DSSP file (Angstrom, degrees, kcal/mol; ACC not computed):
  #  RESIDUE AA STRUCTURE BP1 BP2  ACC     N-H-->O    O-->H-N    N-H-->O    O-->H-N    TCO  KAPPA ALPHA  PHI   PSI    X-CA   Y-CA   Z-CA
    1    1 A M              0   0    0      0, 0.0     2,-0.3     0, 0.0    62,-0.0   0.000 360.0 360.0 360.0 129.1  168.6   -2.2   82.7
    2    2 A S        -     0   0    0      2,-0.0    62,-2.6     1,-0.0     2,-0.4  -0.701 360.0-145.5 -89.1 142.8  170.0   -4.6   80.2
    3    3 A V  E     -A   63   0A   0     -2,-0.3     2,-0.4    60,-0.2    60,-0.2  -0.891   6.1-156.8-113.5 137.2  167.6   -6.9   78.5
    4    4 A K  E     -A   62   0A   0     58,-3.6    58,-2.6    -2,-0.4     2,-0.5  -0.921   9.7-151.2-109.3 138.1  168.2  -10.5   77.4
    5    5 A R  E     -A   61   0A   0     -2,-0.4     2,-0.4    56,-0.2    56,-0.2  -0.933  10.7-172.9-111.7 129.7  166.1  -12.0   74.6
    6    6 A T  E     -A   60   0A   0     54,-2.8    54,-2.9    -2,-0.5     2,-0.4  -0.985   8.7-155.6-120.5 132.4  165.4  -15.7   74.5
    7    7 A C  E     -A   59   0A   0     -2,-0.4   100,-3.5   100,-0.4     2,-0.3  -0.901  16.1-177.6-109.1 136.9  163.6  -17.3   71.5
    8    8 A M  E     -AB  58 106A   0     50,-2.8    50,-2.9    -2,-0.4     2,-0.3  -0.900  10.9-151.8-133.9 158.2  161.7  -20.6   72.0
    9    9 A A  E     +AB  57 105A   0     96,-2.3    96,-2.4    -2,-0.3     2,-0.3  -0.927  17.2 160.9-133.0 157.0  159.8  -23.0   69.8
   10   10 A L  E     -A   56   0A   0     46,-1.6    46,-3.7    -2,-0.3     2,-0.3  -0.949  28.7-125.2-164.0 153.7  156.9  -25.4   70.2
   11   11 A D  E     -AC  55  93A   0     82,-1.5    82,-3.5    -2,-0.3     2,-0.3  -0.831  13.9-140.3-107.7 150.2  154.5  -27.2   67.9
   12   12 A L  E     - C   0  92A   0     42,-3.1    80,-0.3    -2,-0.3     2,-0.1  -0.699  39.1 -89.7 -95.8 157.9  150.7  -27.2   68.1
   13   13 A R        -     0   0    0     78,-3.0     2,-2.3    -2,-0.3     6,-0.1  -0.427  44.6-109.6 -63.8 144.1  148.8  -30.3   67.3
   14   14 A D  S    S+     0   0    0     -2,-0.1     2,-0.3     4,-0.1    -1,-0.1  -0.470  82.1 112.2 -81.6  72.4  147.9  -30.5   63.6
   15   15 A D    >>  -     0   0    0     -2,-2.3     4,-2.5    76,-0.1     3,-0.5  -0.915  58.3-150.2-146.7 111.7  144.2  -29.9   64.0
   16   16 A Q  H 3> S+     0   0    0     -2,-0.3     4,-2.7     1,-0.3     5,-0.2   0.829  97.7  54.8 -58.7 -35.6  142.8  -26.6   62.7
   17   17 A K  H 3> S+     0   0    0      2,-0.2     4,-2.1     1,-0.2    -1,-0.3   0.903 111.0  45.6 -64.7 -39.8  140.0  -26.4   65.3
   18   18 A L  H <> S+     0   0    0     -3,-0.5     4,-2.7     2,-0.2    -2,-0.2   0.900 112.4  50.8 -68.3 -40.4  142.6  -26.8   68.1
   19   19 A I  H  X S+     0   0    0     -4,-2.5     4,-2.4     2,-0.2    -2,-0.2   0.929 110.8  48.9 -62.0 -45.1  144.8  -24.1   66.4
   20   20 A D  H  X S+     0   0    0     -4,-2.7     4,-2.2     1,-0.2    -1,-0.2   0.907 112.6  48.0 -60.7 -42.5  141.9  -21.7   66.1
   21   21 A A  H  X S+     0   0    0     -4,-2.1     4,-2.4     2,-0.2    -2,-0.2   0.904 109.7  53.0 -65.9 -41.4  141.0  -22.3   69.8
   22   22 A Y  H  X S+     0   0    0     -4,-2.7     4,-1.0     1,-0.2    -2,-0.2   0.933 111.8  45.3 -58.7 -47.1  144.6  -21.8   70.9
   23   23 A E  H  X S+     0   0    0     -4,-2.4     4,-0.6     1,-0.2     3,-0.5   0.890 109.9  55.2 -65.1 -38.5  144.7  -18.5   69.1
   24   24 A Q  H >< S+     0   0    0     -4,-2.2     3,-1.3     1,-0.2    -2,-0.2   0.919 103.8  54.5 -60.6 -44.2  141.3  -17.5   70.5
   25   25 A Y  H 3< S+     0   0    0     -4,-2.4    -1,-0.2     1,-0.2    -2,-0.2   0.801 109.1  49.6 -58.9 -28.6  142.5  -18.1   74.0
   26   26 A H  H 3< S+     0   0    0     -4,-1.0    -1,-0.2    -3,-0.5    -2,-0.2   0.484  86.8 107.1 -92.9  -3.4  145.5  -15.7   73.4
   27   27 A R  S XX S-     0   0    0     -3,-1.3     3,-2.4    -4,-0.6     4,-1.7  -0.449  85.1 -90.9 -75.5 147.9  143.5  -12.8   71.9
   28   28 A P  T 34 S+     0   0    0      0, 0.0    -1,-0.1     0, 0.0    -2,-0.1  -0.313 116.8  24.0 -54.2 136.6  142.9   -9.6   74.0
   29   29 A G  T 34 S+     0   0    0      2,-0.2    -2,-0.1    -3,-0.1    -3,-0.1   0.266 120.2  62.1  88.5 -11.9  139.7  -10.0   76.0
   30   30 A H  T <4 S+     0   0    0     -3,-2.4     2,-0.2    -6,-0.1    -4,-0.1   0.645  78.3  89.0-115.5 -27.2  139.9  -13.8   75.9
   31   31 A I  S  < S-     0   0    0     -4,-1.7    -2,-0.2     1,-0.1    -5,-0.1  -0.520  93.3-102.0 -71.3 139.7  143.1  -14.5   77.7
   32   32 A W    >   -     0   0    0     -2,-0.2     3,-2.0     1,-0.2    -1,-0.1  -0.439  28.3-130.2 -61.5 132.1  142.6  -14.8   81.5
   33   33 A P  T 3> S+     0   0    0      0, 0.0     4,-1.5     0, 0.0     5,-0.2   0.784 104.3  64.1 -59.4 -27.4  143.7  -11.5   83.0
   34   34 A E  H 3> S+     0   0    0      1,-0.2     4,-2.4     2,-0.2     5,-0.2   0.749  93.5  65.0 -66.9 -21.9  145.8  -13.4   85.6
   35   35 A I  H <> S+     0   0    0     -3,-2.0     4,-2.3     2,-0.2     5,-0.2   0.986 106.3  35.3 -71.6 -58.9  148.0  -14.8   82.8
   36   36 A P  H  > S+     0   0    0      0, 0.0     4,-2.2     0, 0.0     5,-0.2   0.879 119.0  54.1 -62.6 -32.9  149.6  -11.6   81.4
   37   37 A E  H  X S+     0   0    0     -4,-1.5     4,-2.6     1,-0.2    -2,-0.2   0.933 110.6  45.3 -63.4 -44.7  149.7  -10.2   85.0
   38   38 A G  H  X S+     0   0    0     -4,-2.4     4,-1.8     2,-0.2    -1,-0.2   0.866 109.6  55.1 -66.4 -37.1  151.6  -13.2   86.3
   39   39 A I  H  <>S+     0   0    0     -4,-2.3     5,-1.9     2,-0.2     4,-0.5   0.939 112.6  42.8 -61.0 -47.0  154.0  -13.2   83.4
   40   40 A R  H ><5S+     0   0    0     -4,-2.2     3,-1.5     1,-0.2    -2,-0.2   0.928 112.4  52.5 -64.1 -46.3  154.9   -9.6   84.2
   41   41 A Q  H 3<5S+     0   0    0     -4,-2.6    -1,-0.2     1,-0.3    -2,-0.2   0.796 103.4  59.0 -62.9 -28.1  155.1  -10.2   87.9
   42   42 A A  T 3<5S-     0   0    0     -4,-1.8    -1,-0.3    -5,-0.2    -2,-0.2   0.657 128.4 -95.1 -75.8 -15.0  157.5  -13.1   87.3
   43   43 A G  T < 5S+     0   0    0     -3,-1.5    20,-0.7    -4,-0.5     2,-0.5   0.522  75.3 142.0 115.7   7.9  159.9  -10.7   85.6
   44   44 A V  E   < -D   62   0A   0     -5,-1.9    -1,-0.3     1,-0.2    18,-0.2  -0.711  29.6-168.4 -81.6 127.4  159.2  -11.0   81.9
   45   45 A L  E    S-     0   0A   0     16,-2.7     2,-0.3    -2,-0.5    17,-0.2   0.842  71.5  -4.8 -84.3 -37.1  159.5   -7.6   80.3
   46   46 A D  E     -D   61   0A   0     15,-1.5    15,-3.0    -7,-0.1     2,-0.4  -0.979  59.9-172.6-155.5 147.4  157.9   -8.6   77.0
   47   47 A M  E     +D   60   0A   0     -2,-0.3     2,-0.4    13,-0.2    13,-0.2  -0.986   6.3 177.9-144.1 132.0  156.6  -11.8   75.4
   48   48 A Q  E     -D   59   0A   0     11,-2.2    11,-2.9    -2,-0.4     2,-0.4  -0.994  10.4-160.6-134.3 141.7  155.4  -12.4   71.9
   49   49 A I  E     -D   58   0A   0     -2,-0.4     2,-0.3     9,-0.2     9,-0.2  -0.990   9.7-175.6-124.5 131.3  154.2  -15.6   70.2
   50   50 A Y  E     -D   57   0A   0      7,-3.0     7,-2.6    -2,-0.4     2,-0.4  -0.858   7.4-155.1-120.1 156.7  154.1  -16.1   66.4
   51   51 A R  E     +D   56   0A   0     -2,-0.3     2,-0.3     5,-0.2     5,-0.2  -0.993  18.4 174.6-135.8 140.7  152.8  -19.0   64.4
   52   52 A I  E >  S-D   55   0A   0      3,-2.2     3,-2.2    -2,-0.4     2,-0.2  -0.947  75.7 -40.5-137.1 123.4  153.4  -20.5   61.0
   53   53 A G  T 3  S-     0   0    0     -2,-0.3   -42,-0.0     1,-0.3     0, 0.0  -0.442 124.2 -28.5  58.8-124.6  151.5  -23.7   60.3
   54   54 A T  T 3  S+     0   0    0     -2,-0.2   -42,-3.1    -3,-0.1     2,-0.4   0.457 115.4 104.2 -99.4  -2.7  151.8  -25.7   63.5
   55   55 A R  E <   -AD  11  52A   0     -3,-2.2    -3,-2.2   -44,-0.2     2,-0.4  -0.677  53.7-160.1 -87.1 129.3  155.1  -24.2   64.6
   56   56 A L  E     -AD  10  51A   0    -46,-3.7   -46,-1.6    -2,-0.4     2,-0.4  -0.858   2.8-164.9-104.4 143.4  155.0  -21.6   67.4
   57   57 A F  E     -AD   9  50A   0     -7,-2.6    -7,-3.0    -2,-0.4     2,-0.4  -0.993   7.4-166.4-129.1 121.0  157.9  -19.1   67.9
   58   58 A M  E     -AD   8  49A   0    -50,-2.9   -50,-2.8    -2,-0.4     2,-0.5  -0.921   8.3-159.5-115.6 134.2  158.0  -17.2   71.2
   59   59 A I  E     -AD   7  48A   0    -11,-2.9   -11,-2.2    -2,-0.4     2,-0.5  -0.951  11.9-172.2-109.0 125.3  160.2  -14.2   72.0
   60   60 A V  E     -AD   6  47A   0    -54,-2.9   -54,-2.8    -2,-0.5     2,-0.5  -0.974   6.3-165.4-122.9 119.5  160.8  -13.6   75.7
   61   61 A D  E     +AD   5  46A   0    -15,-3.0   -16,-2.7    -2,-0.5   -15,-1.5  -0.907  22.9 155.6-102.8 128.3  162.6  -10.4   76.9
   62   62 A H  E     -AD   4  44A   0    -58,-2.6   -58,-3.6    -2,-0.5   -18,-0.1  -0.921  51.8 -67.5-144.2 167.7  163.8  -10.5   80.5
   63   63 A E  E >   -A    3   0A   0    -20,-0.7     3,-2.2    -2,-0.3   -60,-0.2  -0.345  45.3-127.2 -61.7 137.1  166.4   -8.8   82.6
   64   64 A E  T 3  S+     0   0    0    -62,-2.6    -1,-0.1     1,-0.3   -61,-0.1   0.817 107.4  51.2 -57.5 -34.8  169.8   -9.9   81.5
   65   65 A N  T 3  S+     0   0    0    -63,-0.3     2,-0.3     2,-0.1    -1,-0.3   0.363  95.3  92.3 -87.6   7.6  170.9  -10.9   85.0
   66   66 A S  S <  S-     0   0    0     -3,-2.2     2,-0.6   -23,-0.1    -4,-0.1  -0.717  76.6-123.3-100.4 152.8  167.8  -13.1   85.6
   67   67 A S     >  -     0   0    0     -2,-0.3     4,-2.4     1,-0.2     5,-0.1  -0.827  10.2-150.6 -92.1 125.5  167.5  -16.8   84.8
   68   68 A L  H  > S+     0   0    0     -2,-0.6     4,-2.8     1,-0.2     5,-0.2   0.876  98.7  55.7 -64.4 -35.7  164.6  -17.5   82.4
   69   69 A A  H  > S+     0   0    0      2,-0.2     4,-2.2     1,-0.2    -1,-0.2   0.923 110.1  45.2 -61.3 -43.8  164.2  -20.9   84.1
   70   70 A E  H  > S+     0   0    0      2,-0.2     4,-2.7     1,-0.2    -2,-0.2   0.878 111.4  53.5 -66.8 -37.1  163.8  -19.3   87.5
   71   71 A T  H  X S+     0   0    0     -4,-2.4     4,-2.4     2,-0.2    -2,-0.2   0.931 111.0  45.4 -62.1 -46.0  161.4  -16.7   85.9
   72   72 A F  H  X S+     0   0    0     -4,-2.8     4,-1.8     2,-0.2    -2,-0.2   0.867 111.9  52.5 -66.6 -35.6  159.2  -19.5   84.5
   73   73 A E  H  < S+     0   0    0     -4,-2.2     4,-0.5    -5,-0.2    -2,-0.2   0.926 110.7  47.0 -64.2 -43.9  159.4  -21.4   87.8
   74   74 A K  H >< S+     0   0    0     -4,-2.7     3,-1.5     1,-0.2     4,-0.3   0.899 108.8  55.8 -62.0 -41.2  158.2  -18.2   89.6
   75   75 A M  H >< S+     0   0    0     -4,-2.4     3,-1.9     1,-0.3    -1,-0.2   0.873  97.9  62.9 -58.8 -38.4  155.5  -17.8   87.0
   76   76 A G  T 3< S+     0   0    0     -4,-1.8    -1,-0.3     1,-0.3    -2,-0.2   0.676 100.4  53.7 -62.8 -17.0  154.2  -21.3   87.8
   77   77 A D  T <  S+     0   0    0     -3,-1.5    -1,-0.3    -4,-0.5    -2,-0.2   0.469  88.1 103.0 -93.9  -3.9  153.4  -20.1   91.3
   78   78 A M  S X  S-     0   0    0     -3,-1.9     3,-1.5    -4,-0.3   -40,-0.0  -0.417  90.2 -74.3 -79.3 156.4  151.3  -17.2   90.1
   79   79 A P  T 3  S-     0   0    0      0, 0.0   -41,-0.2     0, 0.0    -1,-0.1  -0.245 111.4  -7.3 -54.7 129.3  147.5  -17.3   90.2
   80   80 A R  T 3> S+     0   0    0     -3,-0.1     4,-2.4     1,-0.1     5,-0.2   0.317  98.3 115.5  69.8  -3.3  145.9  -19.5   87.5
   81   81 A Q  H <> S+     0   0    0     -3,-1.5     4,-2.9     2,-0.2     5,-0.2   0.929  76.1  47.8 -62.4 -45.9  149.3  -20.1   85.7
   82   82 A P  H  > S+     0   0    0      0, 0.0     4,-2.2     0, 0.0    -1,-0.2   0.902 113.2  49.2 -61.5 -38.1  149.3  -23.9   86.4
   83   83 A E  H  > S+     0   0    0      2,-0.2     4,-2.1     1,-0.2    -2,-0.2   0.905 112.6  48.0 -64.3 -42.0  145.7  -24.2   85.3
   84   84 A W  H  X S+     0   0    0     -4,-2.4     4,-3.0     2,-0.2     5,-0.2   0.925 110.5  51.1 -63.4 -46.2  146.6  -22.2   82.1
   85   85 A A  H  X S+     0   0    0     -4,-2.9     4,-2.0     1,-0.2    -2,-0.2   0.894 110.4  49.1 -60.8 -40.9  149.7  -24.3   81.4
   86   86 A A  H  X S+     0   0    0     -4,-2.2     4,-0.7    -5,-0.2    -1,-0.2   0.904 112.5  48.1 -65.7 -40.8  147.6  -27.5   81.7
   87   87 A L  H >< S+     0   0    0     -4,-2.1     3,-1.0     1,-0.2     4,-0.3   0.937 112.7  47.6 -63.8 -46.8  144.9  -26.1   79.4
   88   88 A M  H >X S+     0   0    0     -4,-3.0     3,-2.0     1,-0.2     4,-1.0   0.827  99.7  67.8 -65.8 -31.9  147.5  -25.0   76.8
   89   89 A A  H 3< S+     0   0    0     -4,-2.0    -1,-0.2     1,-0.3     3,-0.2   0.795  90.5  64.5 -58.8 -27.8  149.3  -28.4   77.0
   90   90 A G  T << S+     0   0    0     -3,-1.0    -1,-0.3    -4,-0.7    -2,-0.2   0.691 107.2  41.4 -68.6 -17.9  146.2  -29.9   75.4
   91   91 A F  T <4 S+     0   0    0     -3,-2.0   -78,-3.0    -4,-0.3    -1,-0.2   0.622 104.9  85.4 -97.5 -18.2  146.9  -27.9   72.2
   92   92 A Q  E  <  -C   12   0A   0     -4,-1.0     2,-0.4   -80,-0.3   -80,-0.3  -0.504  52.4-164.3 -99.3 154.6  150.7  -28.4   72.2
   93   93 A K  E     -C   11   0A   0    -82,-3.5   -82,-1.5    -2,-0.2    -3,-0.0  -0.989  28.6-124.8-132.7 121.3  153.0  -31.1   70.8
   94   94 A T        -     0   0    0     -2,-0.4   -84,-0.1   -84,-0.2     9,-0.1  -0.290  25.0-111.6 -69.5 151.8  156.6  -31.1   72.1
   95   95 A L    >   -     0   0    0      8,-0.5     3,-1.9   -86,-0.2    -1,-0.1  -0.454  24.2-115.3 -76.7 152.9  159.5  -30.9   69.7
   96   96 A P  T 3  S+     0   0    0      0, 0.0    -1,-0.1     0, 0.0    -2,-0.1   0.795 116.9  59.7 -58.2 -26.8  161.7  -33.9   69.3
   97   97 A E  T 3  S+     0   0    0      2,-0.0     2,-0.1     8,-0.0    -3,-0.0   0.577  82.3 112.9 -77.7  -9.8  164.5  -31.8   70.8
   98   98 A A    <   -     0   0    0     -3,-1.9     3,-0.1     4,-0.1     7,-0.1  -0.342  66.4-128.3 -68.3 142.2  162.6  -31.2   74.1
   99   99 A K    >   -     0   0    0      1,-0.2     3,-2.5    -2,-0.1    -1,-0.1  -0.468  50.0 -69.5 -78.7 160.1  163.9  -32.7   77.3
  100  100 A P  T 3  S+     0   0    0      0, 0.0    -1,-0.2     0, 0.0     3,-0.1  -0.282 124.9  11.6 -53.1 130.2  161.5  -34.8   79.4
  101  101 A G  T 3  S+     0   0    0      1,-0.3     2,-0.4    -3,-0.1    -2,-0.0   0.405  99.6 124.9  81.6  -1.9  158.9  -32.5   80.9
  102  102 A E    <   +     0   0    0     -3,-2.5    -1,-0.3     1,-0.2     3,-0.1  -0.763  30.4 172.7 -94.7 133.0  159.9  -29.6   78.7
  103  103 A Q        +     0   0    0     -2,-0.4    -8,-0.5     1,-0.3     2,-0.2   0.816  68.2  41.4 -96.3 -78.8  157.3  -27.8   76.5
  104  104 A W  S    S-     0   0    0    -10,-0.1     2,-0.5   -94,-0.1    -1,-0.3  -0.516  76.8-150.5 -72.2 137.0  158.9  -24.7   75.0
  105  105 A V  E     -B    9   0A   0    -96,-2.4   -96,-2.3    -2,-0.2     2,-0.1  -0.944  14.6-122.8-114.3 128.4  162.5  -25.3   73.8
  106  106 A A  E     -B    8   0A   0     -2,-0.5     2,-0.3   -98,-0.2   -98,-0.3  -0.442  26.9-139.4 -67.7 139.2  165.0  -22.5   73.8
  107  107 A M        -     0   0    0   -100,-3.5  -100,-0.4    -2,-0.1    -1,-0.1  -0.719  10.5-122.8 -99.7 150.5  166.5  -21.9   70.3
  108  108 A E        -     0   0    0     -2,-0.3     2,-0.1  -102,-0.1  -102,-0.0  -0.778  31.1-113.4 -91.4 134.2  170.2  -21.1   69.7
  109  109 A P        +     0   0    0      0, 0.0     3,-0.1     0, 0.0    -1,-0.0  -0.417  31.4 179.4 -67.8 141.5  170.9  -17.9   67.8
  110  110 A V  S    S+     0   0    0      1,-0.4     2,-0.4    -2,-0.1    -2,-0.0   0.722  71.0  16.1-107.7 -38.7  172.4  -18.3   64.4
  111  111 A F        -     0   0    0      4,-0.0     2,-0.5     5,-0.0    -1,-0.4  -0.986  55.6-179.4-143.9 127.7  172.7  -14.6   63.3
  112  112 A L    >>  -     0   0    0     -2,-0.4     3,-1.4     1,-0.1     4,-0.8  -0.938  14.6-157.9-128.1 106.6  172.7  -11.4   65.4
  113  113 A L  H >> S+     0   0    0     -2,-0.5     3,-1.5     1,-0.3     4,-0.7   0.878  91.1  57.5 -51.7 -46.4  173.1   -8.3   63.3
  114  114 A N  H 34 S+     0   0    0      1,-0.3     3,-0.4     2,-0.2    -1,-0.3   0.767  99.1  60.2 -61.6 -25.6  174.3   -6.2   66.3
  115  115 A E  H <4 S+     0   0    0     -3,-1.4     3,-0.4     1,-0.2    -1,-0.3   0.789 106.0  48.2 -70.1 -26.6  177.1   -8.6   66.9
  116  116 A H  H << S+     0   0    0     -3,-1.5    -1,-0.2    -4,-0.8    -2,-0.2   0.580 105.8  58.4 -88.6 -11.1  178.4   -7.9   63.3
  117  117 A L     <        0   0    0     -4,-0.7    -1,-0.2    -3,-0.4    -2,-0.2   0.335 360.0 360.0-101.7   6.5  178.2   -4.1   63.7
  118  118 A K              0   0    0     -3,-0.4    -1,-0.2    -4,-0.2    -2,-0.1   0.488 360.0 360.0 -76.9 360.0  180.5   -3.7   66.7
């Protein structure tokens, strides 16, 4: 199976209490169990979120022949995912580059080491 990696960005609201709460929701034992289960069932192989300041950076690994948009759409139909998305939206601030209704914005790769080693 070939894996495709998509990197995405989003900002959090510039409020330390909100940032702390956002991180707390994502810690093991605090995230609703339906969330990681739904992410996997939708076809995501791995997902990681990193933060610096208010900027979030998400790495999503999915099957190369799958559409990430379709995967996220499928995820939205999983148990408690819409409720989770609505809760998380209260912590988030969309990037200026986001299209209407878009939260996470896909980033364009600038440098891929493996492309230079072929």
